[in-house]
Every structure is written in structure tokens, then in C-alpha cells.
PyMOL commands that place a pseudoatom at each C-alpha (Angstrom):
pseudoatom trace, name=CA, resn=UNK, resi=1, chain=A, elem=C, hetatm=0, pos=[5.345, -16.089, 4.411]
pseudoatom trace, name=CA, resn=UNK, resi=2, chain=A, elem=C, hetatm=0, pos=[1.906, -16.713, 3.003]
pseudoatom trace, name=CA, resn=UNK, resi=3, chain=A, elem=C, hetatm=0, pos=[-1.252, -15.824, 4.847]
pseudoatom trace, name=CA, resn=UNK, resi=4, chain=A, elem=C, hetatm=0, pos=[0.251, -13.326, 7.278]
pseudoatom trace, name=CA, resn=UNK, resi=5, chain=A, elem=C, hetatm=0, pos=[-2.616, -10.976, 8.071]
pseudoatom trace, name=CA, resn=UNK, resi=6, chain=A, elem=C, hetatm=0, pos=[-2.908, -7.501, 9.493]
pseudoatom trace, name=CA, resn=UNK, resi=7, chain=A, elem=C, hetatm=0, pos=[-6.149, -5.963, 10.707]
pseudoatom trace, name=CA, resn=UNK, resi=8, chain=A, elem=C, hetatm=0, pos=[-6.369, -2.176, 10.350]
pseudoatom trace, name=CA, resn=UNK, resi=9, chain=A, elem=C, hetatm=0, pos=[-9.326, -0.732, 12.252]
pseudoatom trace, name=CA, resn=UNK, resi=10, chain=A, elem=C, hetatm=0, pos=[-9.994, 2.989, 12.180]
pseudoatom trace, name=CA, resn=UNK, resi=11, chain=A, elem=C, hetatm=0, pos=[-12.547, 5.660, 12.976]
pseudoatom trace, name=CA, resn=UNK, resi=12, chain=A, elem=C, hetatm=0, pos=[-12.807, 8.780, 10.851]
pseudoatom trace, name=CA, resn=UNK, resi=13, chain=A, elem=C, hetatm=0, pos=[-15.309, 11.601, 10.684]
pseudoatom trace, name=CA, resn=UNK, resi=14, chain=A, elem=C, hetatm=0, pos=[-13.424, 14.004, 8.385]
pseudoatom trace, name=CA, resn=UNK, resi=15, chain=A, elem=C, hetatm=0, pos=[-11.535, 11.490, 6.251]
pseudoatom trace, name=CA, resn=UNK, resi=16, chain=A, elem=C, hetatm=0, pos=[-8.127, 12.350, 7.729]
pseudoatom trace, name=CA, resn=UNK, resi=17, chain=A, elem=C, hetatm=0, pos=[-7.747, 9.171, 9.775]
pseudoatom trace, name=CA, resn=UNK, resi=18, chain=A, elem=C, hetatm=0, pos=[-9.205, 7.174, 6.888]
pseudoatom trace, name=CA, resn=UNK, resi=19, chain=A, elem=C, hetatm=0, pos=[-6.494, 8.449, 4.549]
pseudoatom trace, name=CA, resn=UNK, resi=20, chain=A, elem=C, hetatm=0, pos=[-3.861, 7.384, 7.079]
pseudoatom trace, name=CA, resn=UNK, resi=21, chain=A, elem=C, hetatm=0, pos=[-5.503, 3.959, 7.454]
pseudoatom trace, name=CA, resn=UNK, resi=22, chain=A, elem=C, hetatm=0, pos=[-5.512, 3.468, 3.697]
pseudoatom trace, name=CA, resn=UNK, resi=23, chain=A, elem=C, hetatm=0, pos=[-1.819, 4.377, 3.517]
pseudoatom trace, name=CA, resn=UNK, resi=24, chain=A, elem=C, hetatm=0, pos=[-0.936, 1.989, 6.352]
pseudoatom trace, name=CA, resn=UNK, resi=25, chain=A, elem=C, hetatm=0, pos=[-2.922, -0.783, 4.619]
pseudoatom trace, name=CA, resn=UNK, resi=26, chain=A, elem=C, hetatm=0, pos=[-1.278, -0.071, 1.258]
pseudoatom trace, name=CA, resn=UNK, resi=27, chain=A, elem=C, hetatm=0, pos=[2.213, -0.243, 2.766]
pseudoatom trace, name=CA, resn=UNK, resi=28, chain=A, elem=C, hetatm=0, pos=[1.414, -3.423, 4.700]
pseudoatom trace, name=CA, resn=UNK, resi=29, chain=A, elem=C, hetatm=0, pos=[0.229, -5.017, 1.455]
pseudoatom trace, name=CA, resn=UNK, resi=30, chain=A, elem=C, hetatm=0, pos=[3.419, -3.833, -0.253]
pseudoatom trace, name=CA, resn=UNK, resi=31, chain=A, elem=C, hetatm=0, pos=[5.347, -5.606, 2.498]
pseudoatom trace, name=CA, resn=UNK, resi=32, chain=A, elem=C, hetatm=0, pos=[3.551, -8.861, 1.655]
pseudoatom trace, name=CA, resn=UNK, resi=33, chain=A, elem=C, hetatm=0, pos=[0.835, -8.982, 4.314]
pseudoatom trace, name=CA, resn=UNK, resi=34, chain=A, elem=C, hetatm=0, pos=[-2.824, -9.634, 3.621]
pseudoatom trace, name=CA, resn=UNK, resi=35, chain=A, elem=C, hetatm=0, pos=[-4.763, -6.682, 5.011]
pseudoatom trace, name=CA, resn=UNK, resi=36, chain=A, elem=C, hetatm=0, pos=[-8.257, -6.434, 6.407]
pseudoatom trace, name=CA, resn=UNK, resi=37, chain=A, elem=C, hetatm=0, pos=[-9.200, -2.742, 6.468]
pseudoatom trace, name=CA, resn=UNK, resi=38, chain=A, elem=C, hetatm=0, pos=[-12.396, -1.837, 8.331]
pseudoatom trace, name=CA, resn=UNK, resi=39, chain=A, elem=C, hetatm=0, pos=[-14.047, 1.289, 9.613]
pseudoatom trace, name=CA, resn=UNK, resi=40, chain=A, elem=C, hetatm=0, pos=[-14.733, 0.706, 13.281]
pseudoatom trace, name=CA, resn=UNK, resi=41, chain=A, elem=C, hetatm=0, pos=[-18.487, 0.495, 12.589]
pseudoatom trace, name=CA, resn=UNK, resi=42, chain=A, elem=C, hetatm=0, pos=[-17.885, -2.594, 10.435]
pseudoatom trace, name=CA, resn=UNK, resi=43, chain=A, elem=C, hetatm=0, pos=[-15.014, -4.034, 12.477]
pseudoatom trace, name=CA, resn=UNK, resi=44, chain=A, elem=C, hetatm=0, pos=[-15.334, -7.240, 14.459]
pseudoatom trace, name=CA, resn=UNK, resi=45, chain=A, elem=C, hetatm=0, pos=[-13.207, -8.250, 17.417]
pseudoatom trace, name=CA, resn=UNK, resi=46, chain=A, elem=C, hetatm=0, pos=[-13.954, -11.829, 16.390]
pseudoatom trace, name=CA, resn=UNK, resi=47, chain=A, elem=C, hetatm=0, pos=[-11.331, -11.477, 13.638]
pseudoatom trace, name=CA, resn=UNK, resi=48, chain=A, elem=C, hetatm=0, pos=[-8.559, -10.807, 16.160]
pseudoatom trace, name=CA, resn=UNK, resi=49, chain=A, elem=C, hetatm=0, pos=[-7.595, -14.433, 16.876]
pseudoatom trace, name=CA, resn=UNK, resi=50, chain=A, elem=C, hetatm=0, pos=[-7.076, -15.039, 13.145]
pseudoatom trace, name=CA, resn=UNK, resi=51, chain=A, elem=C, hetatm=0, pos=[-4.696, -12.143, 12.382]
pseudoatom trace, name=CA, resn=UNK, resi=52, chain=A, elem=C, hetatm=0, pos=[-1.044, -11.475, 13.145]
pseudoatom trace, name=CA, resn=UNK, resi=53, chain=A, elem=C, hetatm=0, pos=[-1.210, -7.711, 13.670]
pseudoatom trace, name=CA, resn=UNK, resi=54, chain=A, elem=C, hetatm=0, pos=[-3.710, -5.116, 14.834]
pseudoatom trace, name=CA, resn=UNK, resi=55, chain=A, elem=C, hetatm=0, pos=[-3.250, -1.486, 13.828]
pseudoatom trace, name=CA, resn=UNK, resi=56, chain=A, elem=C, hetatm=0, pos=[-5.707, 0.973, 15.348]
pseudoatom trace, name=CA, resn=UNK, resi=57, chain=A, elem=C, hetatm=0, pos=[-6.344, 4.468, 14.008]
pseudoatom trace, name=CA, resn=UNK, resi=58, chain=A, elem=C, hetatm=0, pos=[-8.374, 7.125, 15.759]
pseudoatom trace, name=CA, resn=UNK, resi=59, chain=A, elem=C, hetatm=0, pos=[-9.148, 10.789, 15.628]
pseudoatom trace, name=CA, resn=UNK, resi=60, chain=A, elem=C, hetatm=0, pos=[-8.177, 12.627, 18.797]
pseudoatom trace, name=CA, resn=UNK, resi=61, chain=A, elem=C, hetatm=0, pos=[-11.076, 13.661, 21.022]
pseudoatom trace, name=CA, resn=UNK, resi=62, chain=A, elem=C, hetatm=0, pos=[-10.081, 15.531, 24.177]
pseudoatom trace, name=CA, resn=UNK, resi=63, chain=A, elem=C, hetatm=0, pos=[-6.737, 13.739, 24.187]
pseudoatom trace, name=CA, resn=UNK, resi=64, chain=A, elem=C, hetatm=0, pos=[-8.324, 10.296, 23.880]
pseudoatom trace, name=CA, resn=UNK, resi=65, chain=A, elem=C, hetatm=0, pos=[-9.419, 7.819, 21.193]
pseudoatom trace, name=CA, resn=UNK, resi=66, chain=A, elem=C, hetatm=0, pos=[-12.906, 8.085, 19.740]
pseudoatom trace, name=CA, resn=UNK, resi=67, chain=A, elem=C, hetatm=0, pos=[-15.821, 6.325, 21.407]
pseudoatom trace, name=CA, resn=UNK, resi=68, chain=A, elem=C, hetatm=0, pos=[-16.008, 3.838, 18.524]
pseudoatom trace, name=CA, resn=UNK, resi=69, chain=A, elem=C, hetatm=0, pos=[-12.390, 2.775, 18.897]
pseudoatom trace, name=CA, resn=UNK, resi=70, chain=A, elem=C, hetatm=0, pos=[-12.775, 2.623, 22.678]
pseudoatom trace, name=CA, resn=UNK, resi=71, chain=A, elem=C, hetatm=0, pos=[-15.813, 0.346, 22.242]
pseudoatom trace, name=CA, resn=UNK, resi=72, chain=A, elem=C, hetatm=0, pos=[-13.803, -1.914, 19.925]
pseudoatom trace, name=CA, resn=UNK, resi=73, chain=A, elem=C, hetatm=0, pos=[-11.118, -2.152, 22.613]
pseudoatom trace, name=CA, resn=UNK, resi=74, chain=A, elem=C, hetatm=0, pos=[-13.731, -2.789, 25.320]
pseudoatom trace, name=CA, resn=UNK, resi=75, chain=A, elem=C, hetatm=0, pos=[-15.342, -5.526, 23.209]
pseudoatom trace, name=CA, resn=UNK, resi=76, chain=A, elem=C, hetatm=0, pos=[-11.942, -7.177, 22.743]
pseudoatom trace, name=CA, resn=UNK, resi=77, chain=A, elem=C, hetatm=0, pos=[-11.934, -8.188, 26.419]
pseudoatom trace, name=CA, resn=UNK, resi=78, chain=A, elem=C, hetatm=0, pos=[-13.587, -11.453, 25.355]
pseudoatom trace, name=CA, resn=UNK, resi=79, chain=A, elem=C, hetatm=0, pos=[-10.175, -12.429, 23.942]
pseudoatom trace, name=CA, resn=UNK, resi=80, chain=A, elem=C, hetatm=0, pos=[-8.135, -11.344, 26.940]
pseudoatom trace, name=CA, resn=UNK, resi=81, chain=A, elem=C, hetatm=0, pos=[-5.082, -13.582, 27.255]
pseudoatom trace, name=CA, resn=UNK, resi=82, chain=A, elem=C, hetatm=0, pos=[-5.528, -14.924, 23.710]
pseudoatom trace, name=CA, resn=UNK, resi=83, chain=A, elem=C, hetatm=0, pos=[-3.925, -12.123, 21.679]
pseudoatom trace, name=CA, resn=UNK, resi=84, chain=A, elem=C, hetatm=0, pos=[-0.318, -12.382, 22.819]
pseudoatom trace, name=CA, resn=UNK, resi=85, chain=A, elem=C, hetatm=0, pos=[0.690, -13.425, 19.302]
pseudoatom trace, name=CA, resn=UNK, resi=86, chain=A, elem=C, hetatm=0, pos=[-0.385, -10.097, 17.774]
pseudoatom trace, name=CA, resn=UNK, resi=87, chain=A, elem=C, hetatm=0, pos=[1.846, -7.209, 16.812]
pseudoatom trace, name=CA, resn=UNK, resi=88, chain=A, elem=C, hetatm=0, pos=[0.174, -3.928, 17.735]
pseudoatom trace, name=CA, resn=UNK, resi=89, chain=A, elem=C, hetatm=0, pos=[0.525, -0.371, 16.449]
pseudoatom trace, name=CA, resn=UNK, resi=90, chain=A, elem=C, hetatm=0, pos=[-1.451, 2.867, 16.431]
pseudoatom trace, name=CA, resn=UNK, resi=91, chain=A, elem=C, hetatm=0, pos=[-1.895, 6.131, 14.557]
pseudoatom trace, name=CA, resn=UNK, resi=92, chain=A, elem=C, hetatm=0, pos=[-4.100, 9.180, 14.985]
pseudoatom trace, name=CA, resn=UNK, resi=93, chain=A, elem=C, hetatm=0, pos=[-5.144, 12.495, 13.520]
pseudoatom trace, name=CA, resn=UNK, resi=94, chain=A, elem=C, hetatm=0, pos=[-5.881, 15.640, 15.486]
pseudoatom trace, name=CA, resn=UNK, resi=95, chain=A, elem=C, hetatm=0, pos=[-7.271, 19.100, 14.919]
pseudoatom trace, name=CA, resn=UNK, resi=96, chain=A, elem=C, hetatm=0, pos=[-4.151, 20.950, 16.010]
pseudoatom trace, name=CA, resn=UNK, resi=97, chain=A, elem=C, hetatm=0, pos=[-0.790, 20.742, 17.697]
pseudoatom trace, name=CA, resn=UNK, resi=98, chain=A, elem=C, hetatm=0, pos=[-0.705, 20.038, 21.415]
pseudoatom trace, name=CA, resn=UNK, resi=99, chain=A, elem=C, hetatm=0, pos=[-4.206, 18.556, 21.292]
pseudoatom trace, name=CA, resn=UNK, resi=100, chain=A, elem=C, hetatm=0, pos=[-3.525, 15.079, 22.637]
pseudoatom trace, name=CA, resn=UNK, resi=101, chain=A, elem=C, hetatm=0, pos=[-1.998, 12.958, 19.885]
pseudoatom trace, name=CA, resn=UNK, resi=102, chain=A, elem=C, hetatm=0, pos=[0.557, 11.342, 22.167]
pseudoatom trace, name=CA, resn=UNK, resi=103, chain=A, elem=C, hetatm=0, pos=[-1.962, 10.647, 24.920]
pseudoatom trace, name=CA, resn=UNK, resi=104, chain=A, elem=C, hetatm=0, pos=[-4.310, 9.112, 22.346]
pseudoatom trace, name=CA, resn=UNK, resi=105, chain=A, elem=C, hetatm=0, pos=[-1.562, 6.872, 20.960]
pseudoatom trace, name=CA, resn=UNK, resi=106, chain=A, elem=C, hetatm=0, pos=[-0.518, 5.841, 24.462]
pseudoatom trace, name=CA, resn=UNK, resi=107, chain=A, elem=C, hetatm=0, pos=[-4.117, 4.948, 25.349]
pseudoatom trace, name=CA, resn=UNK, resi=108, chain=A, elem=C, hetatm=0, pos=[-4.313, 2.680, 22.298]
pseudoatom trace, name=CA, resn=UNK, resi=109, chain=A, elem=C, hetatm=0, pos=[-0.905, 1.135, 22.989]
pseudoatom trace, name=CA, resn=UNK, resi=110, chain=A, elem=C, hetatm=0, pos=[-1.756, 0.654, 26.654]
pseudoatom trace, name=CA, resn=UNK, resi=111, chain=A, elem=C, hetatm=0, pos=[-4.753, -1.491, 25.695]
pseudoatom trace, name=CA, resn=UNK, resi=112, chain=A, elem=C, hetatm=0, pos=[-2.545, -3.524, 23.371]
pseudoatom trace, name=CA, resn=UNK, resi=113, chain=A, elem=C, hetatm=0, pos=[0.013, -4.077, 26.121]
pseudoatom trace, name=CA, resn=UNK, resi=114, chain=A, elem=C, hetatm=0, pos=[-2.734, -5.240, 28.498]
pseudoatom trace, name=CA, resn=UNK, resi=115, chain=A, elem=C, hetatm=0, pos=[-3.578, -7.841, 25.849]
pseudoatom trace, name=CA, resn=UNK, resi=116, chain=A, elem=C, hetatm=0, pos=[0.090, -8.889, 25.812]
pseudoatom trace, name=CA, resn=UNK, resi=117, chain=A, elem=C, hetatm=0, pos=[0.671, -7.698, 22.249]
pseudoatom trace, name=CA, resn=UNK, resi=118, chain=A, elem=C, hetatm=0, pos=[4.105, -6.826, 20.895]
pseudoatom trace, name=CA, resn=UNK, resi=119, chain=A, elem=C, hetatm=0, pos=[4.485, -3.083, 20.240]
pseudoatom trace, name=CA, resn=UNK, resi=120, chain=A, elem=C, hetatm=0, pos=[7.612, -1.456, 18.817]
pseudoatom trace, name=CA, resn=UNK, resi=121, chain=A, elem=C, hetatm=0, pos=[8.339, 2.245, 19.086]
pseudoatom trace, name=CA, resn=UNK, resi=122, chain=A, elem=C, hetatm=0, pos=[10.405, 4.368, 16.735]
pseudoatom trace, name=CA, resn=UNK, resi=123, chain=A, elem=C, hetatm=0, pos=[13.549, 6.004, 18.054]
pseudoatom trace, name=CA, resn=UNK, resi=124, chain=A, elem=C, hetatm=0, pos=[13.913, 8.477, 15.201]
pseudoatom trace, name=CA, resn=UNK, resi=125, chain=A, elem=C, hetatm=0, pos=[10.636, 10.324, 15.671]
pseudoatom trace, name=CA, resn=UNK, resi=126, chain=A, elem=C, hetatm=0, pos=[6.924, 9.528, 15.826]
pseudoatom trace, name=CA, resn=UNK, resi=127, chain=A, elem=C, hetatm=0, pos=[7.946, 7.459, 18.844]
pseudoatom trace, name=CA, resn=UNK, resi=128, chain=A, elem=C, hetatm=0, pos=[4.496, 6.068, 19.671]
pseudoatom trace, name=CA, resn=UNK, resi=129, chain=A, elem=C, hetatm=0, pos=[2.935, 5.954, 16.214]
pseudoatom trace, name=CA, resn=UNK, resi=130, chain=A, elem=C, hetatm=0, pos=[2.053, 8.036, 13.184]
pseudoatom trace, name=CA, resn=UNK, resi=131, chain=A, elem=C, hetatm=0, pos=[0.262, 11.338, 13.738]
pseudoatom trace, name=CA, resn=UNK, resi=132, chain=A, elem=C, hetatm=0, pos=[-1.307, 13.994, 11.596]
pseudoatom trace, name=CA, resn=UNK, resi=133, chain=A, elem=C, hetatm=0, pos=[-2.556, 17.481, 12.327]
pseudoatom trace, name=CA, resn=UNK, resi=134, chain=A, elem=C, hetatm=0, pos=[-5.526, 17.915, 10.039]
pseudoatom trace, name=CA, resn=UNK, resi=135, chain=A, elem=C, hetatm=0, pos=[-5.241, 16.260, 6.650]
pseudoatom trace, name=CA, resn=UNK, resi=136, chain=A, elem=C, hetatm=0, pos=[-2.160, 14.027, 6.514]
pseudoatom trace, name=CA, resn=UNK, resi=137, chain=A, elem=C, hetatm=0, pos=[0.721, 15.680, 4.663]
pseudoatom trace, name=CA, resn=UNK, resi=138, chain=A, elem=C, hetatm=0, pos=[3.725, 13.908, 3.168]
pseudoatom trace, name=CA, resn=UNK, resi=139, chain=A, elem=C, hetatm=0, pos=[5.488, 13.811, 6.554]
pseudoatom trace, name=CA, resn=UNK, resi=140, chain=A, elem=C, hetatm=0, pos=[2.486, 12.106, 8.205]
pseudoatom trace, name=CA, resn=UNK, resi=141, chain=A, elem=C, hetatm=0, pos=[2.119, 9.668, 5.310]
pseudoatom trace, name=CA, resn=UNK, resi=142, chain=A, elem=C, hetatm=0, pos=[5.825, 8.819, 5.587]
pseudoatom trace, name=CA, resn=UNK, resi=143, chain=A, elem=C, hetatm=0, pos=[5.220, 8.097, 9.293]
pseudoatom trace, name=CA, resn=UNK, resi=144, chain=A, elem=C, hetatm=0, pos=[2.392, 5.754, 8.227]
pseudoatom trace, name=CA, resn=UNK, resi=145, chain=A, elem=C, hetatm=0, pos=[4.783, 3.971, 5.876]
pseudoatom trace, name=CA, resn=UNK, resi=146, chain=A, elem=C, hetatm=0, pos=[7.430, 3.518, 8.578]
pseudoatom trace, name=CA, resn=UNK, resi=147, chain=A, elem=C, hetatm=0, pos=[4.818, 2.288, 11.060]
pseudoatom trace, name=CA, resn=UNK, resi=148, chain=A, elem=C, hetatm=0, pos=[3.523, -0.285, 8.567]
pseudoatom trace, name=CA, resn=UNK, resi=149, chain=A, elem=C, hetatm=0, pos=[7.058, -1.383, 7.672]
pseudoatom trace, name=CA, resn=UNK, resi=150, chain=A, elem=C, hetatm=0, pos=[7.866, -1.967, 11.377]
pseudoatom trace, name=CA, resn=UNK, resi=151, chain=A, elem=C, hetatm=0, pos=[4.644, -3.939, 11.848]
pseudoatom trace, name=CA, resn=UNK, resi=152, chain=A, elem=C, hetatm=0, pos=[5.317, -6.103, 8.786]
pseudoatom trace, name=CA, resn=UNK, resi=153, chain=A, elem=C, hetatm=0, pos=[8.910, -6.741, 9.834]
pseudoatom trace, name=CA, resn=UNK, resi=154, chain=A, elem=C, hetatm=0, pos=[7.859, -7.830, 13.327]
pseudoatom trace, name=CA, resn=UNK, resi=155, chain=A, elem=C, hetatm=0, pos=[5.063, -10.038, 12.009]
pseudoatom trace, name=CA, resn=UNK, resi=156, chain=A, elem=C, hetatm=0, pos=[7.507, -11.778, 9.682]
pseudoatom trace, name=CA, resn=UNK, resi=157, chain=A, elem=C, hetatm=0, pos=[10.110, -12.260, 12.428]
pseudoatom trace, name=CA, resn=UNK, resi=158, chain=A, elem=C, hetatm=0, pos=[7.591, -13.620, 14.929]
pseudoatom trace, name=CA, resn=UNK, resi=159, chain=A, elem=C, hetatm=0, pos=[5.961, -15.996, 12.436]
pseudoatom trace, name=CA, resn=UNK, resi=160, chain=A, elem=C, hetatm=0, pos=[8.938, -17.650, 10.735]
for i in range(1, 160): cmd.bond("trace and resi %d" % i, "trace and resi %d" % (i + 1))
show_as sticks, trace
zoom trace
């Protein structure tokens, strides 16, 4: 399964979302995928047609993704209808409990579904994606691992 690629794009002001992004990327690489890991400021939607998975990570701002991640999604409209081959997933970090993690994840997933991407939930917890309150602890990092493992498994199944 050579040359299967995942694109991890994240925004991070405090380093919390960055730590999650790095863990997701590390696990994806451990699962055999080539990973492009970019802060949203350096990310390019023009890489989307050449990858097999897109994983978005955002801090939570008023129950929504950051402006940088939202801009990345808005810019991706130029590939509308051309990303149905991608596996999608999301993760986020927030400043506290009940501050909008699920609504942020759903906003990211909703954009992926509009693109026709394949998104898989988790029945055992962290249903929509990995989350962290403040700095990611071992539980949040384990969620990142499971998210990356699901993404890698789907990419491999869809690209046999």
C-alpha cells in the first residue's frame, strides 16, 4: 500500500491542538501512511486532490472551528465534487467542558460530508472525533490514536 497519503491540517494558538495533530500524524505514519502535517497558515487546499485522507484539527472558539480552519474549508470549494475519494476526520481542543467540542467537530465533519468524503464515527466514545480540554492528557492522546487508526484502516480498505 505504498504512497497512501494523509493530510493533517491544524490551527493552534496554545500548542494543545498542535500536540494532538502531531500525535495523529505519528499514529498515521505508524499505520503505514505518508503524512503531510501543516499548520493552517502553511496549508494548501491544492494538495487535497493528491491525498487519500484529510484530518482537520481546530481549537474551539464559541463552539465553532477557528477562523483559519474555516478559511481552509471555504477555500476548498474550488475542489467541490472532486474529493469524494478522501477519508475525513476531525479533532479539537477546548478551554473547558461544555464549551462546544461536539459542535466544533460536527461543523468540521459537516463540511467533509458536503464534499462527499467518507467519515467514520466511533461507537465506544469520542463519537465524532478526538477532543481535549486544555492540554491533551493520556485519554485525549489515546482518542487521537484511535482516530488515526480508523482513518488509516479506511484509507487502506478504499484504496486496495
